[in-house]
KEVEXLO-920457 format. One line per 3 residues: for each residue y, z, x of C-alpha. Coordinates in Angstrom, 3 decimals, decimal comma, m for minus. Layout:
# KEVEXLO-920457
Y Z X ~ ...
# end
This chain:
# KEVEXLO-920457
0,000 0,000 0,000 ~ 2,372 0,964 2,794 ~ 1,562 m2,265 4,591
2,418 m4,239 1,403 ~ 5,856 m2,519 1,139 ~ 6,610 m3,119 4,780
5,659 m6,821 4,456 ~ 7,821 m7,235 1,326 ~ 10,761 m5,574 3,028
10,513 m7,935 6,006 ~ 10,397 m10,980 3,687 ~ 13,452 m9,692 1,776
15,446 m9,256 5,021 ~ 14,499 m12,788 6,159 ~ 15,635 m14,292 2,857
18,965 m12,452 2,996 ~ 19,587 m13,711 6,542 ~ 18,706 m17,306 5,525
20,894 m17,259 2,412 ~ 23,745 m15,647 4,305 ~ 23,906 m18,696 6,594
24,430 m21,076 3,649 ~ 27,664 m21,657 1,703 ~ 27,728 m20,133 m1,731
27,444 m22,428 m4,737 ~ 30,671 m24,296 m5,310 ~ 32,072 m23,277 m1,888
33,828 m26,199 m0,074 ~ 33,229 m26,555 3,641 ~ 36,611 m26,709 5,411
37,388 m30,000 7,154 ~ 39,582 m30,490 10,136 ~ 42,946 m31,757 8,823
43,821 m35,363 9,674 ~ 47,128 m35,776 11,494 ~ 49,806 m38,162 10,230
50,182 m41,811 11,167 ~ 53,383 m42,566 13,075 ~ 54,868 m45,968 12,210
57,446 m47,227 14,732 ~ 59,243 m50,495 13,977 ~ 60,656 m52,577 16,799
62,547 m55,696 15,751 ~ 64,767 m56,149 18,796 ~ 64,691 m56,986 22,472
63,038 m54,680 24,988 ~ 65,839 m52,695 26,646 ~ 66,474 m49,084 27,726
67,358 m48,056 24,150 ~ 64,220 m49,463 22,502 ~ 62,215 m48,044 25,410
63,642 m44,574 24,741 ~ 62,898 m44,942 21,021 ~ 59,237 m45,882 21,556
58,435 m43,614 24,513 ~ 60,005 m40,495 23,003 ~ 58,168 m40,958 19,701
54,845 m41,614 21,430 ~ 55,325 m38,275 23,192 ~ 56,329 m36,645 19,906
53,222 m37,996 18,164 ~ 50,980 m36,362 20,756 ~ 52,872 m33,083 20,557
52,657 m32,909 16,755 ~ 48,996 m33,924 16,494 ~ 49,309 m37,412 14,989
46,059 m39,268 14,368 ~ 47,414 m42,751 15,086 ~ 50,528 m44,555 16,336
51,350 m47,977 14,893 ~ 54,043 m50,075 16,581 ~ 55,154 m52,900 14,276
56,404 m55,478 16,758 ~ 58,763 m58,440 16,475 ~ 60,500 m59,140 19,782
61,661 m62,064 21,928 ~ 61,029 m60,005 25,072 ~ 63,385 m58,140 27,343
63,681 m56,168 30,548 ~ 60,589 m55,849 32,719 ~ 61,587 m52,327 33,803
61,921 m51,098 30,199 ~ 58,657 m52,801 29,237 ~ 56,867 m51,023 32,097
58,129 m47,628 30,872 ~ 56,840 m48,341 27,357 ~ 53,426 m49,410 28,646
53,153 m46,320 30,840 ~ 53,766 m44,164 27,754 ~ 51,125 m46,079 25,797
48,492 m45,834 28,537 ~ 49,108 m42,095 28,955 ~ 48,878 m41,399 25,208
45,993 m39,292 23,939 ~ 46,656 m40,738 20,465 ~ 45,381 m44,305 19,880
48,217 m46,844 19,864 ~ 48,022 m49,896 17,606 ~ 50,396 m52,827 18,139
50,799 m54,844 14,941 ~ 52,733 m58,111 15,231 ~ 54,232 m58,407 11,760
55,518 m59,489 9,293 ~ 54,892 m63,217 8,882 ~ 57,222 m65,094 11,203
57,312 m62,322 13,813 ~ 56,525 m62,968 17,451 ~ 55,551 m61,019 20,539
57,085 m63,157 23,257 ~ 57,428 m62,327 26,935 ~ 57,495 m58,514 27,291
56,042 m58,245 23,773 ~ 52,871 m59,924 25,047 ~ 52,468 m57,274 27,762
52,944 m54,451 25,252 ~ 50,352 m55,995 22,922 ~ 47,840 m56,291 25,784
48,346 m52,582 26,582 ~ 47,471 m51,391 23,068 ~ 44,221 m49,716 22,045
44,013 m52,048 19,051 ~ 45,953 m55,327 18,823 ~ 46,599 m56,756 15,359
48,493 m59,818 14,112 ~ 49,623 m60,957 10,695 ~ 49,132 m64,544 9,623
52,044 m66,758 10,604 ~ 52,883 m64,805 13,767 ~ 52,723 m65,883 17,413
52,124 m64,321 20,808 ~ 52,758 m65,566 24,348 ~ 55,494 m67,366 26,312
55,565 m64,493 28,779 ~ 57,068 m66,334 31,747 ~ 59,975 m64,338 33,252
63,346 m66,081 32,827 ~ 66,338 m65,327 35,011 ~ 69,917 m65,022 33,794
71,320 m68,339 32,697 ~ 67,852 m69,787 32,068 ~ 66,534 m71,360 28,951
64,838 m70,023 25,879 ~ 61,572 m68,220 26,595 ~ 58,725 m70,635 26,330
60,867 m73,740 26,509 ~ 58,972 m76,573 28,215 ~ 59,794 m77,399 31,781
57,595 m80,500 31,642 ~ 55,482 m82,437 29,198 ~ 52,764 m80,302 27,621
49,174 m80,843 28,611 ~ 47,129 m82,724 26,003 ~ 44,197 m80,419 26,582
46,130 m77,345 25,456 ~ 47,814 m77,872 22,080 ~ 49,384 m74,405 22,059
50,735 m74,709 25,575 ~ 54,455 m75,004 26,007 ~ 54,348 m76,602 29,421
53,969 m75,817 33,079 ~ 56,630 m73,938 34,898 ~ 58,467 m75,924 37,514
58,745 m74,896 41,143 ~ 60,764 m71,717 41,608 ~ 62,503 m69,899 44,418
60,484 m67,312 46,372 ~ 61,973 m64,306 44,553 ~ 61,165 m65,746 41,123
57,674 m66,650 42,315 ~ 57,073 m63,061 43,412 ~ 58,098 m61,817 39,963
55,781 m64,364 38,318 ~ 52,834 m63,412 40,552 ~ 53,336 m59,709 39,916
53,727 m60,207 36,166 ~ 50,645 m62,442 35,922 ~ 48,480 m59,958 37,797
49,841 m57,030 35,810 ~ 49,221 m58,557 32,385 ~ 45,740 m59,677 33,445
44,865 m56,131 34,523 ~ 46,096 m54,791 31,170 ~ 43,973 m57,316 29,282
40,904 m56,502 31,367 ~ 41,387 m52,775 30,766 ~ 42,206 m52,860 27,046
40,873 m56,130 25,581 ~ 37,719 m56,188 27,769 ~ 37,275 m59,923 27,185
37,423 m62,400 30,111 ~ 38,927 m65,058 27,826 ~ 41,770 m62,735 26,847
42,454 m61,825 30,475 ~ 42,534 m65,490 31,541 ~ 44,818 m66,417 28,661
47,189 m63,510 29,378 ~ 47,661 m64,761 32,946 ~ 48,384 m68,287 31,689
50,881 m66,875 29,191 ~ 52,904 m65,741 32,216 ~ 52,318 m68,688 34,530
52,475 m71,506 31,968 ~ 54,160 m69,881 28,942 ~ 51,268 m70,656 26,618
51,437 m69,474 23,005 ~ 48,774 m68,606 20,407 ~ 48,772 m68,319 16,633
47,112 m65,345 14,945 ~ 43,826 m67,161 14,286 ~ 43,698 m68,568 17,817
44,404 m65,142 19,284 ~ 41,562 m63,584 17,263 ~ 39,078 m66,250 18,367
39,971 m65,771 22,035 ~ 39,760 m61,980 21,876 ~ 43,484 m61,551 22,547
43,780 m59,455 19,379 ~ 41,176 m57,377 17,590 ~ 42,115 m57,717 13,920
44,249 m59,668 11,450 ~ 46,213 m57,822 8,753 ~ 49,059 m59,153 6,623
50,292 m55,853 5,184 ~ 50,190 m52,147 5,875 ~ 47,563 m51,372 3,231
45,179 m53,948 4,699 ~ 45,878 m52,658 8,179 ~ 45,043 m49,064 7,241
41,846 m50,160 5,517 ~ 40,629 m52,113 8,539 ~ 41,600 m49,433 11,039
39,868 m46,520 9,278 ~ 36,549 m46,040 11,045 ~ 37,330 m48,696 13,673
35,897 m48,040 17,121 ~ 38,287 m48,880 19,965 ~ 37,156 m50,592 23,164
37,058 m47,217 24,946 ~ 34,729 m45,770 22,290 ~ 37,156 m43,698 20,205
36,713 m43,834 16,427 ~ 39,910 m43,982 14,372 ~ 39,827 m41,630 11,378
42,895 m42,007 9,164 ~ 41,353 m41,442 5,731 ~ 43,910 m39,541 3,597
46,326 m39,429 6,548 ~ 49,996 m39,372 5,607 ~ 52,344 m42,078 6,901
55,538 m41,112 8,718 ~ 57,917 m44,006 9,375 ~ 60,305 m43,130 12,195
63,392 m45,319 12,469 ~ 66,049 m45,472 15,154 ~ 68,928 m43,018 14,891
72,419 m44,413 14,247 ~ 73,238 m43,854 17,929 ~ 70,179 m45,812 19,052
70,959 m48,604 16,592 ~ 74,536 m48,908 17,858 ~ 73,556 m48,903 21,530
70,718 m51,336 20,849 ~ 73,180 m53,688 19,162 ~ 75,531 m53,418 22,149
72,688 m53,987 24,624 ~ 73,100 m57,734 24,096 ~ 74,783 m59,008 27,302
76,524 m61,821 25,412 ~ 78,242 m59,398 23,027 ~ 79,070 m56,902 25,770
80,558 m59,669 27,916 ~ 82,830 m60,913 25,119 ~ 83,967 m57,357 24,312
84,742 m56,747 27,992 ~ 87,035 m59,766 28,272 ~ 88,705 m59,065 24,910
89,397 m55,529 26,120 ~ 90,870 m56,614 29,450 ~ 93,114 m59,291 28,003
94,068 m57,165 25,010 ~ 95,570 m54,608 27,377 ~ 97,272 m57,357 29,377
98,778 m58,737 26,162 ~ 100,086 m55,286 25,232 ~ 101,693 m54,908 28,649
103,635 m58,158 28,382 ~ 104,641 m58,173 24,725 ~ 106,694 m55,700 22,682
105,187 m54,318 19,509 ~ 103,431 m51,395 17,891 ~ 100,324 m51,340 20,094
98,144 m53,966 18,418 ~ 96,901 m55,300 21,761 ~ 96,331 m51,767 23,024
94,273 m50,832 19,957 ~ 92,104 m53,970 20,000 ~ 91,764 m53,916 23,773
90,966 m50,221 23,927 ~ 88,299 m50,335 21,230 ~ 86,735 m53,468 22,748
86,613 m51,892 26,201 ~ 85,064 m48,714 24,803 ~ 82,301 m50,680 23,086
81,843 m52,870 26,168 ~ 81,391 m49,843 28,425 ~ 78,814 m48,434 25,981
76,878 m51,685 26,330 ~ 77,285 m51,732 30,107 ~ 75,925 m48,186 30,257
72,495 m49,348 29,038 ~ 72,343 m52,701 30,846 ~ 71,720 m53,172 34,563
75,039 m54,450 35,948 ~ 76,343 m55,694 39,285 ~ 79,556 m53,922 40,288
80,546 m56,892 42,439 ~ 80,452 m59,093 39,333 ~ 82,611 m56,622 37,411
85,064 m56,529 40,310 ~ 85,300 m60,331 40,382 ~ 86,131 m60,389 36,663
88,930 m57,844 37,106 ~ 90,214 m59,695 40,183 ~ 90,250 m62,972 38,251
92,337 m61,412 35,482 ~ 94,734 m60,004 38,088 ~ 95,199 m63,433 39,705
96,158 m64,948 36,346 ~ 98,744 m62,227 35,804 ~ 100,160 m62,764 39,308
100,465 m66,480 38,657 ~ 102,720 m65,701 35,698 ~ 104,963 m63,506 37,873
104,887 m65,747 40,920 ~ 104,503 m69,396 39,884 ~ 102,090 m71,117 42,255
101,746 m74,422 40,411 ~ 98,427 m73,243 38,968 ~ 96,755 m72,292 42,255
96,387 m68,596 41,395 ~ 95,215 m69,405 37,880 ~ 92,569 m71,769 39,273
91,399 m69,104 41,702 ~ 91,369 m66,625 38,817 ~ 89,131 m68,909 36,743
86,724 m69,327 39,671 ~ 86,644 m65,555 40,160 ~ 86,033 m65,014 36,431
83,155 m67,494 36,415 ~ 81,607 m65,987 39,538 ~ 81,889 m62,477 38,129
80,530 m63,552 34,761 ~ 77,359 m65,052 36,192 ~ 76,706 m62,076 38,462
77,770 m59,295 36,074 ~ 74,284 m58,533 34,770 ~ 71,358 m57,887 37,081
68,626 m59,418 34,923 ~ 66,271 m61,365 37,235 ~ 63,104 m60,305 35,389
64,333 m60,513 31,817 ~ 64,404 m62,810 28,811 ~ 67,676 m61,138 27,807
70,143 m63,693 29,094 ~ 73,861 m64,338 29,306 ~ 74,382 m67,780 27,802
76,150 m70,263 30,095 ~ 77,924 m71,718 27,056 ~ 79,154 m68,264 26,106
80,634 m67,841 29,592 ~ 82,308 m71,255 29,646 ~ 83,760 m70,883 26,142
84,987 m67,329 26,711 ~ 86,553 m68,004 30,116 ~ 88,197 m71,170 28,770
89,637 m69,304 25,782 ~ 91,028 m66,347 27,719 ~ 92,483 m68,671 30,363
94,348 m70,721 27,763 ~ 95,595 m67,605 25,975 ~ 96,652 m65,998 29,246
98,689 m69,006 30,342 ~ 100,314 m69,290 26,915 ~ 100,940 m65,641 25,994
101,796 m64,211 29,415 ~ 103,932 m67,218 30,331 ~ 105,785 m67,043 27,042
106,398 m63,310 27,385 ~ 107,745 m63,639 30,905 ~ 109,914 m66,578 29,895
111,433 m64,397 27,176 ~ 112,124 m61,691 29,740 ~ 113,879 m64,122 32,102
115,946 m65,767 29,384 ~ 119,455 m64,617 28,753 ~ 119,734 m62,672 25,497
120,393 m64,894 22,485 ~ 122,679 m63,964 19,609 ~ 119,931 m62,151 17,702
119,138 m59,863 20,627 ~ 122,790 m59,364 21,475 ~ 123,220 m58,230 17,901
121,046 m55,218 18,705 ~ 123,611 m53,880 21,162 ~ 125,377 m50,963 19,524
122,757 m50,646 16,783 ~ 121,276 m47,244 16,089 ~ 117,566 m46,530 15,874
115,002 m43,754 15,824 ~ 112,561 m42,787 18,566 ~ 109,000 m43,385 17,277
107,158 m42,663 20,509 ~ 108,676 m40,263 23,026 ~ 110,837 m41,897 25,694
109,664 m40,500 29,021 ~ 111,651 m42,526 30,033 ~ 109,829 m45,505 28,363
108,533 m45,465 24,801 ~ 109,092 m47,130 21,439 ~ 111,962 m47,010 18,961
112,541 m48,413 15,486 ~ 115,678 m50,572 15,170 ~ 116,557 m52,672 12,106
113,010 m52,219 10,778 ~ 111,348 m53,477 14,003 ~ 109,540 m51,641 16,778
110,900 m52,176 20,289 ~ 109,973 m50,932 23,728 ~ 112,879 m48,796 24,929
113,989 m46,953 28,036 ~ 116,662 m44,412 28,917 ~ 118,756 m45,503 31,888
118,699 m42,219 33,760 ~ 115,113 m41,136 33,141 ~ 116,000 m38,880 30,225
113,237 m37,611 27,971 ~ 113,893 m38,108 24,270 ~ 111,434 m36,768 21,709
110,196 m38,651 18,635 ~ 112,641 m38,520 15,728 ~ 115,749 m38,488 17,932
118,539 m40,931 17,024 ~ 119,486 m43,397 19,736 ~ 122,021 m46,170 20,266
121,220 m49,485 21,991 ~ 123,385 m49,978 25,089 ~ 122,019 m53,291 26,301
118,925 m55,563 26,370 ~ 116,855 m56,117 29,531 ~ 114,034 m58,593 29,074
111,760 m57,174 26,408 ~ 113,166 m53,632 26,643 ~ 116,164 m51,989 25,020
118,225 m49,626 27,135 ~ 119,282 m46,750 24,901 ~ 121,324 m43,552 24,928
121,185 m40,594 22,541 ~ 123,329 m41,459 19,515 ~ 125,194 m38,143 19,784
126,161 m38,794 23,391 ~ 129,542 m40,389 23,990
# end
């Protein structure tokens, strides 16, 4: 009997231990939460601002436990240095990075091809293109433009690249080897690696279907819903399985500061703003008024310097531009039968073509932009500065003589030069003995000298 009780007790203990290891009826086993999907949209050139936007958010995604990073790409290319920083961030990421060339009509040209090759999963939408990754120096043509007749054996090829100088050839050799190594590491398909090298050396281009057949991309997806469906459960080339079922989507856009600086990172826009700023200030110096030239010139220079702060520039080029403007001003003061103006134009052109240090970039300063801008500012300088100086050298006409004895009000403090309001017009004014007159003080015009009025306090005899 005792043996029976002992045996039953042991069986009861064993059952309690077994049942204790199982979840109770209706109890849900906790699952590890799935991190969010980070969606980064890049529809711009590759420059230091877009590099900061992508790299910082890739780091943020790792820090906050994201399950996937999707970069929606549409770019004509950009700076090799900025591209390299982006790729380094992608390769170092513990979170899988998907590059999705979308929407229809988008392209991943030049630096965009390198970034696509560096992704864990490469995806294209129908109607998109990839390739034309040959580096173009400043003043060159459009990326992928043919340098010779295309080969009949390669319908997607844009043509062979013509002979280049040794420096350009070094950049091409480095870029071709670099993109091939990325393709070998990430795409793991010899056809993709061979094509990637030709995209640099011969600027070849592929459509979405062609890229999929050659192993350049892994998937095709026309919209975000299709992309998420195809990515869920997908095994990357390095063996990681993407699990994004029920994952939330967080779209991270550029801040207003990044958008502004990215807009100003166009060398063509920055160049135009720079010249408008310089000649706006010159115009203000030579012409009387309320500061219109100063306002336009100052704002333009401020925006230009913001653009120059994110673009690699050559200080010698900037110096040549300023020297060219100075020569044009000197020609107005000291007539040289156009010699100084001609030298100024040459200096402007030389500075313009050397202002930006972009030997490895598809971001280019258009030669037509330079010619048109230099021609415009030269014509305006000759006309406006010459006319202003002619007015200064002319003897006062009846209208100006009529200002003598008139009373006005100081609008901007005379210290000793400032601005006054006389007969409803603003004039640059000066006190003859260096007196300081505050705004609001009444003055009387003593005489006219060039474009300035010499004034005395109205209450002074």
